[in-house]
mmCIF file of the N, C-alpha and C atoms, coordinates in Angstrom:
data_MODEL
# 
_entry.id   MODEL 
# 
loop_
_atom_site.group_PDB 
_atom_site.id 
_atom_site.type_symbol 
_atom_site.label_atom_id 
_atom_site.label_alt_id 
_atom_site.label_comp_id 
_atom_site.label_asym_id 
_atom_site.label_entity_id 
_atom_site.label_seq_id 
_atom_site.pdbx_PDB_ins_code 
_atom_site.Cartn_x 
_atom_site.Cartn_y 
_atom_site.Cartn_z 
_atom_site.occupancy 
_atom_site.B_iso_or_equiv 
_atom_site.pdbx_formal_charge 
_atom_site.auth_seq_id 
_atom_site.auth_comp_id 
_atom_site.auth_asym_id 
_atom_site.auth_atom_id 
_atom_site.pdbx_PDB_model_num 
ATOM 1   N N  . UNK A 1 1  ? 38.373 -77.870 -37.080 1.00 0.00 ? 1  UNK A N  1 
ATOM 2   C CA . UNK A 1 1  ? 39.731 -76.939 -35.598 1.00 0.00 ? 1  UNK A CA 1 
ATOM 3   C C  . UNK A 1 1  ? 40.697 -77.667 -36.060 1.00 0.00 ? 1  UNK A C  1 
ATOM 4   N N  . UNK A 1 2  ? 40.913 -78.722 -35.971 1.00 0.00 ? 2  UNK A N  1 
ATOM 5   C CA . UNK A 1 2  ? 42.525 -79.346 -35.800 1.00 0.00 ? 2  UNK A CA 1 
ATOM 6   C C  . UNK A 1 2  ? 43.406 -79.216 -36.424 1.00 0.00 ? 2  UNK A C  1 
ATOM 7   N N  . UNK A 1 3  ? 43.119 -78.754 -37.413 1.00 0.00 ? 3  UNK A N  1 
ATOM 8   C CA . UNK A 1 3  ? 43.888 -77.619 -39.117 1.00 0.00 ? 3  UNK A CA 1 
ATOM 9   C C  . UNK A 1 3  ? 43.814 -76.802 -38.539 1.00 0.00 ? 3  UNK A C  1 
ATOM 10  N N  . UNK A 1 4  ? 43.645 -75.922 -37.868 1.00 0.00 ? 4  UNK A N  1 
ATOM 11  C CA . UNK A 1 4  ? 43.165 -74.770 -37.320 1.00 0.00 ? 4  UNK A CA 1 
ATOM 12  C C  . UNK A 1 4  ? 44.463 -75.072 -36.293 1.00 0.00 ? 4  UNK A C  1 
ATOM 13  N N  . UNK A 1 5  ? 44.406 -75.199 -35.561 1.00 0.00 ? 5  UNK A N  1 
ATOM 14  C CA . UNK A 1 5  ? 44.732 -75.505 -34.139 1.00 0.00 ? 5  UNK A CA 1 
ATOM 15  C C  . UNK A 1 5  ? 46.881 -75.802 -34.103 1.00 0.00 ? 5  UNK A C  1 
ATOM 16  N N  . UNK A 1 6  ? 46.624 -76.529 -35.269 1.00 0.00 ? 6  UNK A N  1 
ATOM 17  C CA . UNK A 1 6  ? 47.906 -77.048 -35.647 1.00 0.00 ? 6  UNK A CA 1 
ATOM 18  C C  . UNK A 1 6  ? 48.993 -76.473 -36.393 1.00 0.00 ? 6  UNK A C  1 
ATOM 19  N N  . UNK A 1 7  ? 47.689 -75.234 -37.172 1.00 0.00 ? 7  UNK A N  1 
ATOM 20  C CA . UNK A 1 7  ? 48.604 -73.982 -37.879 1.00 0.00 ? 7  UNK A CA 1 
ATOM 21  C C  . UNK A 1 7  ? 48.973 -73.127 -37.152 1.00 0.00 ? 7  UNK A C  1 
ATOM 22  N N  . UNK A 1 8  ? 48.022 -72.805 -35.355 1.00 0.00 ? 8  UNK A N  1 
ATOM 23  C CA . UNK A 1 8  ? 48.485 -72.101 -35.159 1.00 0.00 ? 8  UNK A CA 1 
ATOM 24  C C  . UNK A 1 8  ? 49.713 -72.402 -34.351 1.00 0.00 ? 8  UNK A C  1 
ATOM 25  N N  . UNK A 1 9  ? 49.688 -73.999 -33.711 1.00 0.00 ? 9  UNK A N  1 
ATOM 26  C CA . UNK A 1 9  ? 50.649 -74.438 -33.013 1.00 0.00 ? 9  UNK A CA 1 
ATOM 27  C C  . UNK A 1 9  ? 51.574 -73.775 -34.078 1.00 0.00 ? 9  UNK A C  1 
ATOM 28  N N  . UNK A 1 10 ? 51.965 -74.873 -35.116 1.00 0.00 ? 10 UNK A N  1 
ATOM 29  C CA . UNK A 1 10 ? 53.473 -74.193 -35.892 1.00 0.00 ? 10 UNK A CA 1 
ATOM 30  C C  . UNK A 1 10 ? 53.460 -72.963 -36.212 1.00 0.00 ? 10 UNK A C  1 
ATOM 31  N N  . UNK A 1 11 ? 53.134 -71.952 -36.737 1.00 0.00 ? 11 UNK A N  1 
ATOM 32  C CA . UNK A 1 11 ? 53.060 -70.781 -36.635 1.00 0.00 ? 11 UNK A CA 1 
ATOM 33  C C  . UNK A 1 11 ? 53.700 -70.413 -35.253 1.00 0.00 ? 11 UNK A C  1 
ATOM 34  N N  . UNK A 1 12 ? 53.095 -70.461 -34.518 1.00 0.00 ? 12 UNK A N  1 
ATOM 35  C CA . UNK A 1 12 ? 53.254 -69.758 -32.924 1.00 0.00 ? 12 UNK A CA 1 
ATOM 36  C C  . UNK A 1 12 ? 54.647 -70.351 -32.395 1.00 0.00 ? 12 UNK A C  1 
ATOM 37  N N  . UNK A 1 13 ? 55.196 -71.204 -33.215 1.00 0.00 ? 13 UNK A N  1 
ATOM 38  C CA . UNK A 1 13 ? 56.489 -72.540 -32.642 1.00 0.00 ? 13 UNK A CA 1 
ATOM 39  C C  . UNK A 1 13 ? 57.799 -71.535 -33.721 1.00 0.00 ? 13 UNK A C  1 
ATOM 40  N N  . UNK A 1 14 ? 57.139 -71.045 -34.695 1.00 0.00 ? 14 UNK A N  1 
ATOM 41  C CA . UNK A 1 14 ? 58.206 -70.366 -35.616 1.00 0.00 ? 14 UNK A CA 1 
ATOM 42  C C  . UNK A 1 14 ? 58.375 -68.588 -34.923 1.00 0.00 ? 14 UNK A C  1 
ATOM 43  N N  . UNK A 1 15 ? 57.784 -68.372 -33.718 1.00 0.00 ? 15 UNK A N  1 
ATOM 44  C CA . UNK A 1 15 ? 58.100 -67.126 -33.380 1.00 0.00 ? 15 UNK A CA 1 
ATOM 45  C C  . UNK A 1 15 ? 57.278 -66.099 -33.324 1.00 0.00 ? 15 UNK A C  1 
ATOM 46  N N  . UNK A 1 16 ? 55.934 -66.564 -34.342 1.00 0.00 ? 16 UNK A N  1 
ATOM 47  C CA . UNK A 1 16 ? 55.344 -65.384 -33.991 1.00 0.00 ? 16 UNK A CA 1 
ATOM 48  C C  . UNK A 1 16 ? 53.845 -65.450 -33.302 1.00 0.00 ? 16 UNK A C  1 
ATOM 49  N N  . UNK A 1 17 ? 53.571 -64.540 -32.726 1.00 0.00 ? 17 UNK A N  1 
ATOM 50  C CA . UNK A 1 17 ? 52.820 -63.984 -30.875 1.00 0.00 ? 17 UNK A CA 1 
ATOM 51  C C  . UNK A 1 17 ? 51.469 -64.530 -32.117 1.00 0.00 ? 17 UNK A C  1 
ATOM 52  N N  . UNK A 1 18 ? 51.041 -65.249 -30.810 1.00 0.00 ? 18 UNK A N  1 
ATOM 53  C CA . UNK A 1 18 ? 49.542 -65.673 -31.103 1.00 0.00 ? 18 UNK A CA 1 
ATOM 54  C C  . UNK A 1 18 ? 48.435 -64.922 -31.312 1.00 0.00 ? 18 UNK A C  1 
ATOM 55  N N  . UNK A 1 19 ? 48.132 -63.772 -30.924 1.00 0.00 ? 19 UNK A N  1 
ATOM 56  C CA . UNK A 1 19 ? 47.017 -62.485 -31.622 1.00 0.00 ? 19 UNK A CA 1 
ATOM 57  C C  . UNK A 1 19 ? 47.185 -62.639 -32.604 1.00 0.00 ? 19 UNK A C  1 
ATOM 58  N N  . UNK A 1 20 ? 48.576 -62.519 -33.458 1.00 0.00 ? 20 UNK A N  1 
ATOM 59  C CA . UNK A 1 20 ? 49.196 -62.267 -34.489 1.00 0.00 ? 20 UNK A CA 1 
ATOM 60  C C  . UNK A 1 20 ? 48.882 -63.063 -35.638 1.00 0.00 ? 20 UNK A C  1 
ATOM 61  N N  . UNK A 1 21 ? 49.173 -64.739 -34.868 1.00 0.00 ? 21 UNK A N  1 
ATOM 62  C CA . UNK A 1 21 ? 48.549 -65.311 -35.762 1.00 0.00 ? 21 UNK A CA 1 
ATOM 63  C C  . UNK A 1 21 ? 47.361 -66.129 -36.233 1.00 0.00 ? 21 UNK A C  1 
ATOM 64  N N  . UNK A 1 22 ? 46.095 -65.656 -35.056 1.00 0.00 ? 22 UNK A N  1 
ATOM 65  C CA . UNK A 1 22 ? 45.067 -65.973 -34.939 1.00 0.00 ? 22 UNK A CA 1 
ATOM 66  C C  . UNK A 1 22 ? 44.692 -65.066 -36.243 1.00 0.00 ? 22 UNK A C  1 
ATOM 67  N N  . UNK A 1 23 ? 45.048 -63.980 -36.160 1.00 0.00 ? 23 UNK A N  1 
ATOM 68  C CA . UNK A 1 23 ? 44.351 -62.750 -36.951 1.00 0.00 ? 23 UNK A CA 1 
ATOM 69  C C  . UNK A 1 23 ? 44.818 -63.303 -38.402 1.00 0.00 ? 23 UNK A C  1 
ATOM 70  N N  . UNK A 1 24 ? 45.745 -63.514 -38.713 1.00 0.00 ? 24 UNK A N  1 
ATOM 71  C CA . UNK A 1 24 ? 46.030 -63.875 -39.833 1.00 0.00 ? 24 UNK A CA 1 
ATOM 72  C C  . UNK A 1 24 ? 45.432 -64.821 -40.690 1.00 0.00 ? 24 UNK A C  1 
ATOM 73  N N  . UNK A 1 25 ? 45.352 -65.889 -39.829 1.00 0.00 ? 25 UNK A N  1 
ATOM 74  C CA . UNK A 1 25 ? 44.653 -67.377 -40.285 1.00 0.00 ? 25 UNK A CA 1 
ATOM 75  C C  . UNK A 1 25 ? 43.271 -67.092 -40.342 1.00 0.00 ? 25 UNK A C  1 
ATOM 76  N N  . UNK A 1 26 ? 42.783 -65.929 -39.605 1.00 0.00 ? 26 UNK A N  1 
ATOM 77  C CA . UNK A 1 26 ? 41.060 -65.929 -40.026 1.00 0.00 ? 26 UNK A CA 1 
ATOM 78  C C  . UNK A 1 26 ? 41.169 -65.081 -41.153 1.00 0.00 ? 26 UNK A C  1 
ATOM 79  N N  . UNK A 1 27 ? 42.210 -63.998 -41.312 1.00 0.00 ? 27 UNK A N  1 
ATOM 80  C CA . UNK A 1 27 ? 42.067 -62.985 -42.847 1.00 0.00 ? 27 UNK A CA 1 
ATOM 81  C C  . UNK A 1 27 ? 42.131 -63.892 -44.040 1.00 0.00 ? 27 UNK A C  1 
ATOM 82  N N  . UNK A 1 28 ? 43.275 -64.797 -43.745 1.00 0.00 ? 28 UNK A N  1 
ATOM 83  C CA . UNK A 1 28 ? 43.340 -65.764 -44.727 1.00 0.00 ? 28 UNK A CA 1 
ATOM 84  C C  . UNK A 1 28 ? 42.870 -67.364 -44.692 1.00 0.00 ? 28 UNK A C  1 
ATOM 85  N N  . UNK A 1 29 ? 41.823 -67.355 -43.983 1.00 0.00 ? 29 UNK A N  1 
ATOM 86  C CA . UNK A 1 29 ? 40.691 -68.255 -43.923 1.00 0.00 ? 29 UNK A CA 1 
ATOM 87  C C  . UNK A 1 29 ? 41.323 -70.051 -43.642 1.00 0.00 ? 29 UNK A C  1 
ATOM 88  N N  . UNK A 1 30 ? 42.176 -69.244 -42.350 1.00 0.00 ? 30 UNK A N  1 
ATOM 89  C CA . UNK A 1 30 ? 43.087 -70.918 -42.613 1.00 0.00 ? 30 UNK A CA 1 
ATOM 90  C C  . UNK A 1 30 ? 43.888 -71.078 -43.307 1.00 0.00 ? 30 UNK A C  1 
ATOM 91  N N  . UNK A 1 31 ? 44.606 -70.674 -44.292 1.00 0.00 ? 31 UNK A N  1 
ATOM 92  C CA . UNK A 1 31 ? 45.026 -70.508 -44.965 1.00 0.00 ? 31 UNK A CA 1 
ATOM 93  C C  . UNK A 1 31 ? 46.877 -70.876 -44.366 1.00 0.00 ? 31 UNK A C  1 
ATOM 94  N N  . UNK A 1 32 ? 47.675 -71.617 -44.272 1.00 0.00 ? 32 UNK A N  1 
ATOM 95  C CA . UNK A 1 32 ? 48.877 -71.274 -42.789 1.00 0.00 ? 32 UNK A CA 1 
ATOM 96  C C  . UNK A 1 32 ? 49.679 -70.787 -43.904 1.00 0.00 ? 32 UNK A C  1 
ATOM 97  N N  . UNK A 1 33 ? 50.064 -71.141 -45.350 1.00 0.00 ? 33 UNK A N  1 
ATOM 98  C CA . UNK A 1 33 ? 50.731 -70.739 -46.107 1.00 0.00 ? 33 UNK A CA 1 
ATOM 99  C C  . UNK A 1 33 ? 50.764 -69.424 -46.222 1.00 0.00 ? 33 UNK A C  1 
ATOM 100 N N  . UNK A 1 34 ? 49.553 -69.053 -46.657 1.00 0.00 ? 34 UNK A N  1 
ATOM 101 C CA . UNK A 1 34 ? 49.593 -67.376 -46.956 1.00 0.00 ? 34 UNK A CA 1 
ATOM 102 C C  . UNK A 1 34 ? 49.675 -66.826 -45.637 1.00 0.00 ? 34 UNK A C  1 
ATOM 103 N N  . UNK A 1 35 ? 48.929 -67.594 -44.515 1.00 0.00 ? 35 UNK A N  1 
ATOM 104 C CA . UNK A 1 35 ? 49.296 -66.761 -42.795 1.00 0.00 ? 35 UNK A CA 1 
ATOM 105 C C  . UNK A 1 35 ? 50.700 -66.645 -42.750 1.00 0.00 ? 35 UNK A C  1 
ATOM 106 N N  . UNK A 1 36 ? 51.636 -67.487 -42.829 1.00 0.00 ? 36 UNK A N  1 
ATOM 107 C CA . UNK A 1 36 ? 52.813 -67.609 -43.007 1.00 0.00 ? 36 UNK A CA 1 
ATOM 108 C C  . UNK A 1 36 ? 53.650 -66.070 -43.290 1.00 0.00 ? 36 UNK A C  1 
ATOM 109 N N  . UNK A 1 37 ? 53.330 -66.209 -44.719 1.00 0.00 ? 37 UNK A N  1 
ATOM 110 C CA . UNK A 1 37 ? 53.618 -64.903 -45.736 1.00 0.00 ? 37 UNK A CA 1 
ATOM 111 C C  . UNK A 1 37 ? 53.441 -63.770 -45.326 1.00 0.00 ? 37 UNK A C  1 
ATOM 112 N N  . UNK A 1 38 ? 52.189 -63.510 -44.977 1.00 0.00 ? 38 UNK A N  1 
ATOM 113 C CA . UNK A 1 38 ? 51.639 -62.024 -44.430 1.00 0.00 ? 38 UNK A CA 1 
ATOM 114 C C  . UNK A 1 38 ? 52.336 -62.374 -42.607 1.00 0.00 ? 38 UNK A C  1 
ATOM 115 N N  . UNK A 1 39 ? 52.776 -63.199 -42.427 1.00 0.00 ? 39 UNK A N  1 
ATOM 116 C CA . UNK A 1 39 ? 53.233 -63.107 -40.703 1.00 0.00 ? 39 UNK A CA 1 
ATOM 117 C C  . UNK A 1 39 ? 54.662 -62.842 -41.220 1.00 0.00 ? 39 UNK A C  1 
ATOM 118 N N  . UNK A 1 40 ? 56.016 -62.946 -41.445 1.00 0.00 ? 40 UNK A N  1 
ATOM 119 C CA . UNK A 1 40 ? 56.993 -62.838 -42.012 1.00 0.00 ? 40 UNK A CA 1 
ATOM 120 C C  . UNK A 1 40 ? 57.139 -61.475 -42.936 1.00 0.00 ? 40 UNK A C  1 
ATOM 121 N N  . UNK A 1 41 ? 56.161 -60.973 -43.945 1.00 0.00 ? 41 UNK A N  1 
ATOM 122 C CA . UNK A 1 41 ? 56.111 -59.784 -44.169 1.00 0.00 ? 41 UNK A CA 1 
ATOM 123 C C  . UNK A 1 41 ? 55.973 -58.306 -43.313 1.00 0.00 ? 41 UNK A C  1 
ATOM 124 N N  . UNK A 1 42 ? 54.628 -59.013 -42.722 1.00 0.00 ? 42 UNK A N  1 
ATOM 125 C CA . UNK A 1 42 ? 54.525 -58.007 -41.375 1.00 0.00 ? 42 UNK A CA 1 
ATOM 126 C C  . UNK A 1 42 ? 55.943 -57.564 -40.574 1.00 0.00 ? 42 UNK A C  1 
ATOM 127 N N  . UNK A 1 43 ? 56.449 -59.111 -40.610 1.00 0.00 ? 43 UNK A N  1 
ATOM 128 C CA . UNK A 1 43 ? 57.525 -58.579 -39.176 1.00 0.00 ? 43 UNK A CA 1 
ATOM 129 C C  . UNK A 1 43 ? 58.702 -58.046 -39.871 1.00 0.00 ? 43 UNK A C  1 
ATOM 130 N N  . UNK A 1 44 ? 59.117 -58.446 -41.063 1.00 0.00 ? 44 UNK A N  1 
ATOM 131 C CA . UNK A 1 44 ? 59.756 -57.456 -42.102 1.00 0.00 ? 44 UNK A CA 1 
ATOM 132 C C  . UNK A 1 44 ? 59.324 -55.639 -42.064 1.00 0.00 ? 44 UNK A C  1 
ATOM 133 N N  . UNK A 1 45 ? 58.433 -55.949 -42.285 1.00 0.00 ? 45 UNK A N  1 
ATOM 134 C CA . UNK A 1 45 ? 58.034 -54.418 -42.619 1.00 0.00 ? 45 UNK A CA 1 
ATOM 135 C C  . UNK A 1 45 ? 57.808 -53.752 -41.170 1.00 0.00 ? 45 UNK A C  1 
ATOM 136 N N  . UNK A 1 46 ? 57.466 -54.097 -40.333 1.00 0.00 ? 46 UNK A N  1 
ATOM 137 C CA . UNK A 1 46 ? 57.420 -53.635 -38.491 1.00 0.00 ? 46 UNK A CA 1 
ATOM 138 C C  . UNK A 1 46 ? 58.996 -53.044 -38.506 1.00 0.00 ? 46 UNK A C  1 
ATOM 139 N N  . UNK A 1 47 ? 60.304 -54.041 -39.116 1.00 0.00 ? 47 UNK A N  1 
ATOM 140 C CA . UNK A 1 47 ? 61.651 -53.815 -38.622 1.00 0.00 ? 47 UNK A CA 1 
ATOM 141 C C  . UNK A 1 47 ? 61.805 -52.405 -39.019 1.00 0.00 ? 47 UNK A C  1 
ATOM 142 N N  . UNK A 1 48 ? 61.278 -52.575 -40.468 1.00 0.00 ? 48 UNK A N  1 
ATOM 143 C CA . UNK A 1 48 ? 61.605 -51.153 -41.103 1.00 0.00 ? 48 UNK A CA 1 
ATOM 144 C C  . UNK A 1 48 ? 61.291 -49.985 -40.232 1.00 0.00 ? 48 UNK A C  1 
ATOM 145 N N  . UNK A 1 49 ? 59.782 -50.172 -39.793 1.00 0.00 ? 49 UNK A N  1 
ATOM 146 C CA . UNK A 1 49 ? 59.514 -48.589 -38.590 1.00 0.00 ? 49 UNK A CA 1 
ATOM 147 C C  . UNK A 1 49 ? 58.293 -48.626 -39.125 1.00 0.00 ? 49 UNK A C  1 
ATOM 148 N N  . UNK A 1 50 ? 57.494 -49.252 -40.161 1.00 0.00 ? 50 UNK A N  1 
ATOM 149 C CA . UNK A 1 50 ? 56.582 -49.021 -40.692 1.00 0.00 ? 50 UNK A CA 1 
ATOM 150 C C  . UNK A 1 50 ? 55.237 -49.298 -39.753 1.00 0.00 ? 50 UNK A C  1 
ATOM 151 N N  . UNK A 1 51 ? 54.211 -48.325 -39.335 1.00 0.00 ? 51 UNK A N  1 
ATOM 152 C CA . UNK A 1 51 ? 52.885 -48.762 -38.656 1.00 0.00 ? 51 UNK A CA 1 
ATOM 153 C C  . UNK A 1 51 ? 52.817 -50.200 -38.660 1.00 0.00 ? 51 UNK A C  1 
ATOM 154 N N  . UNK A 1 52 ? 52.143 -50.926 -37.690 1.00 0.00 ? 52 UNK A N  1 
ATOM 155 C CA . UNK A 1 52 ? 51.293 -52.220 -38.264 1.00 0.00 ? 52 UNK A CA 1 
ATOM 156 C C  . UNK A 1 52 ? 49.994 -52.163 -39.076 1.00 0.00 ? 52 UNK A C  1 
ATOM 157 N N  . UNK A 1 53 ? 49.132 -51.193 -38.648 1.00 0.00 ? 53 UNK A N  1 
ATOM 158 C CA . UNK A 1 53 ? 48.457 -50.929 -39.329 1.00 0.00 ? 53 UNK A CA 1 
ATOM 159 C C  . UNK A 1 53 ? 47.890 -50.848 -40.367 1.00 0.00 ? 53 UNK A C  1 
ATOM 160 N N  . UNK A 1 54 ? 49.388 -50.061 -40.647 1.00 0.00 ? 54 UNK A N  1 
ATOM 161 C CA . UNK A 1 54 ? 49.284 -49.742 -42.243 1.00 0.00 ? 54 UNK A CA 1 
ATOM 162 C C  . UNK A 1 54 ? 49.708 -51.091 -42.788 1.00 0.00 ? 54 UNK A C  1 
ATOM 163 N N  . UNK A 1 55 ? 50.721 -51.679 -42.543 1.00 0.00 ? 55 UNK A N  1 
ATOM 164 C CA . UNK A 1 55 ? 50.933 -52.411 -43.118 1.00 0.00 ? 55 UNK A CA 1 
ATOM 165 C C  . UNK A 1 55 ? 50.365 -54.053 -43.570 1.00 0.00 ? 55 UNK A C  1 
ATOM 166 N N  . UNK A 1 56 ? 49.187 -53.830 -42.266 1.00 0.00 ? 56 UNK A N  1 
ATOM 167 C CA . UNK A 1 56 ? 48.437 -54.849 -42.606 1.00 0.00 ? 56 UNK A CA 1 
ATOM 168 C C  . UNK A 1 56 ? 47.349 -54.604 -43.834 1.00 0.00 ? 56 UNK A C  1 
ATOM 169 N N  . UNK A 1 57 ? 46.895 -53.520 -43.630 1.00 0.00 ? 57 UNK A N  1 
ATOM 170 C CA . UNK A 1 57 ? 46.441 -52.725 -45.050 1.00 0.00 ? 57 UNK A CA 1 
ATOM 171 C C  . UNK A 1 57 ? 46.782 -52.763 -46.257 1.00 0.00 ? 57 UNK A C  1 
ATOM 172 N N  . UNK A 1 58 ? 48.346 -52.884 -46.387 1.00 0.00 ? 58 UNK A N  1 
ATOM 173 C CA . UNK A 1 58 ? 48.705 -52.472 -47.516 1.00 0.00 ? 58 UNK A CA 1 
ATOM 174 C C  . UNK A 1 58 ? 48.921 -54.092 -47.679 1.00 0.00 ? 58 UNK A C  1 
ATOM 175 N N  . UNK A 1 59 ? 49.636 -54.650 -47.334 1.00 0.00 ? 59 UNK A N  1 
ATOM 176 C CA . UNK A 1 59 ? 49.662 -56.079 -47.168 1.00 0.00 ? 59 UNK A CA 1 
ATOM 177 C C  . UNK A 1 59 ? 48.304 -57.271 -47.852 1.00 0.00 ? 59 UNK A C  1 
ATOM 178 N N  . UNK A 1 60 ? 47.155 -56.672 -47.511 1.00 0.00 ? 60 UNK A N  1 
ATOM 179 C CA . UNK A 1 60 ? 46.018 -57.579 -47.732 1.00 0.00 ? 60 UNK A CA 1 
ATOM 180 C C  . UNK A 1 60 ? 45.867 -56.673 -49.295 1.00 0.00 ? 60 UNK A C  1 
ATOM 181 N N  . UNK A 1 61 ? 45.792 -55.540 -49.256 1.00 0.00 ? 61 UNK A N  1 
ATOM 182 C CA . UNK A 1 61 ? 45.055 -54.658 -50.802 1.00 0.00 ? 61 UNK A CA 1 
ATOM 183 C C  . UNK A 1 61 ? 45.992 -55.161 -52.060 1.00 0.00 ? 61 UNK A C  1 
ATOM 184 N N  . UNK A 1 62 ? 47.148 -55.815 -51.522 1.00 0.00 ? 62 UNK A N  1 
ATOM 185 C CA . UNK A 1 62 ? 48.738 -56.186 -52.733 1.00 0.00 ? 62 UNK A CA 1 
ATOM 186 C C  . UNK A 1 62 ? 48.802 -57.748 -52.728 1.00 0.00 ? 62 UNK A C  1 
ATOM 187 N N  . UNK A 1 63 ? 47.369 -58.501 -51.631 1.00 0.00 ? 63 UNK A N  1 
ATOM 188 C CA . UNK A 1 63 ? 47.780 -59.888 -51.450 1.00 0.00 ? 63 UNK A CA 1 
ATOM 189 C C  . UNK A 1 63 ? 48.571 -59.968 -51.432 1.00 0.00 ? 63 UNK A C  1 
ATOM 190 N N  . UNK A 1 64 ? 49.591 -59.716 -50.415 1.00 0.00 ? 64 UNK A N  1 
ATOM 191 C CA . UNK A 1 64 ? 51.403 -60.271 -49.637 1.00 0.00 ? 64 UNK A CA 1 
ATOM 192 C C  . UNK A 1 64 ? 52.417 -59.997 -50.712 1.00 0.00 ? 64 UNK A C  1 
ATOM 193 N N  . UNK A 1 65 ? 52.122 -59.126 -51.651 1.00 0.00 ? 65 UNK A N  1 
ATOM 194 C CA . UNK A 1 65 ? 53.050 -59.095 -52.817 1.00 0.00 ? 65 UNK A CA 1 
ATOM 195 C C  . UNK A 1 65 ? 54.151 -58.225 -52.431 1.00 0.00 ? 65 UNK A C  1 
ATOM 196 N N  . UNK A 1 66 ? 54.873 -58.781 -51.990 1.00 0.00 ? 66 UNK A N  1 
ATOM 197 C CA . UNK A 1 66 ? 56.003 -57.564 -51.150 1.00 0.00 ? 66 UNK A CA 1 
ATOM 198 C C  . UNK A 1 66 ? 56.567 -56.553 -51.636 1.00 0.00 ? 66 UNK A C  1 
ATOM 199 N N  . UNK A 1 67 ? 57.264 -56.484 -53.277 1.00 0.00 ? 67 UNK A N  1 
ATOM 200 C CA . UNK A 1 67 ? 57.652 -55.508 -53.877 1.00 0.00 ? 67 UNK A CA 1 
ATOM 201 C C  . UNK A 1 67 ? 56.497 -54.432 -53.976 1.00 0.00 ? 67 UNK A C  1 
ATOM 202 N N  . UNK A 1 68 ? 55.480 -54.625 -54.146 1.00 0.00 ? 68 UNK A N  1 
ATOM 203 C CA . UNK A 1 68 ? 54.254 -53.775 -54.765 1.00 0.00 ? 68 UNK A CA 1 
ATOM 204 C C  . UNK A 1 68 ? 53.663 -53.218 -53.324 1.00 0.00 ? 68 UNK A C  1 
ATOM 205 N N  . UNK A 1 69 ? 53.992 -54.140 -52.070 1.00 0.00 ? 69 UNK A N  1 
ATOM 206 C CA . UNK A 1 69 ? 53.483 -53.528 -50.543 1.00 0.00 ? 69 UNK A CA 1 
ATOM 207 C C  . UNK A 1 69 ? 54.339 -52.726 -50.342 1.00 0.00 ? 69 UNK A C  1 
ATOM 208 N N  . UNK A 1 70 ? 55.860 -52.776 -50.434 1.00 0.00 ? 70 UNK A N  1 
ATOM 209 C CA . UNK A 1 70 ? 56.582 -51.721 -49.847 1.00 0.00 ? 70 UNK A CA 1 
ATOM 210 C C  . UNK A 1 70 ? 57.300 -50.643 -50.748 1.00 0.00 ? 70 UNK A C  1 
ATOM 211 N N  . UNK A 1 71 ? 56.556 -51.103 -52.083 1.00 0.00 ? 71 UNK A N  1 
ATOM 212 C CA . UNK A 1 71 ? 56.598 -49.339 -52.798 1.00 0.00 ? 71 UNK A CA 1 
ATOM 213 C C  . UNK A 1 71 ? 54.788 -48.367 -52.366 1.00 0.00 ? 71 UNK A C  1 
ATOM 214 N N  . UNK A 1 72 ? 53.858 -49.318 -51.719 1.00 0.00 ? 72 UNK A N  1 
ATOM 215 C CA . UNK A 1 72 ? 52.541 -48.980 -51.792 1.00 0.00 ? 72 UNK A CA 1 
ATOM 216 C C  . UNK A 1 72 ? 53.352 -48.180 -50.171 1.00 0.00 ? 72 UNK A C  1 
ATOM 217 N N  . UNK A 1 73 ? 53.876 -48.530 -49.434 1.00 0.00 ? 73 UNK A N  1 
ATOM 218 C CA . UNK A 1 73 ? 54.479 -47.996 -47.655 1.00 0.00 ? 73 UNK A CA 1 
ATOM 219 C C  . UNK A 1 73 ? 55.174 -47.119 -48.301 1.00 0.00 ? 73 UNK A C  1 
ATOM 220 N N  . UNK A 1 74 ? 56.250 -46.976 -48.683 1.00 0.00 ? 74 UNK A N  1 
ATOM 221 C CA . UNK A 1 74 ? 57.044 -46.326 -49.128 1.00 0.00 ? 74 UNK A CA 1 
ATOM 222 C C  . UNK A 1 74 ? 56.208 -44.408 -49.367 1.00 0.00 ? 74 UNK A C  1 
ATOM 223 N N  . UNK A 1 75 ? 55.077 -44.963 -50.562 1.00 0.00 ? 75 UNK A N  1 
ATOM 224 C CA . UNK A 1 75 ? 54.591 -43.804 -51.432 1.00 0.00 ? 75 UNK A CA 1 
ATOM 225 C C  . UNK A 1 75 ? 53.604 -43.187 -49.799 1.00 0.00 ? 75 UNK A C  1 
ATOM 226 N N  . UNK A 1 76 ? 53.364 -44.011 -49.062 1.00 0.00 ? 76 UNK A N  1 
ATOM 227 C CA . UNK A 1 76 ? 52.244 -43.338 -48.178 1.00 0.00 ? 76 UNK A CA 1 
ATOM 228 C C  . UNK A 1 76 ? 52.966 -42.480 -46.906 1.00 0.00 ? 76 UNK A C  1 
ATOM 229 N N  . UNK A 1 77 ? 54.760 -43.276 -46.877 1.00 0.00 ? 77 UNK A N  1 
ATOM 230 C CA . UNK A 1 77 ? 55.143 -42.261 -46.168 1.00 0.00 ? 77 UNK A CA 1 
ATOM 231 C C  . UNK A 1 77 ? 55.772 -41.017 -46.249 1.00 0.00 ? 77 UNK A C  1 
ATOM 232 N N  . UNK A 1 78 ? 55.893 -40.856 -47.943 1.00 0.00 ? 78 UNK A N  1 
ATOM 233 C CA . UNK A 1 78 ? 56.465 -39.918 -48.298 1.00 0.00 ? 78 UNK A CA 1 
ATOM 234 C C  . UNK A 1 78 ? 55.235 -38.647 -48.635 1.00 0.00 ? 78 UNK A C  1 
# 
């Protein structure tokens, strides 16, 4: 529980939304590194105009691999 709270606090201090932080930590079984990577990519792809739910699905499908996820997102838009 303590490590979860520390990870939450750290990711929130980096500027990520608390709800998204909690969701990311849950998806990656409290692995802060993977959750941070996921949140970073989610933010980047969101800024590009992709839909958040689609981004989440694609990032999970491609295990946070940026290039493969971006390719998949582009194919879904086309």
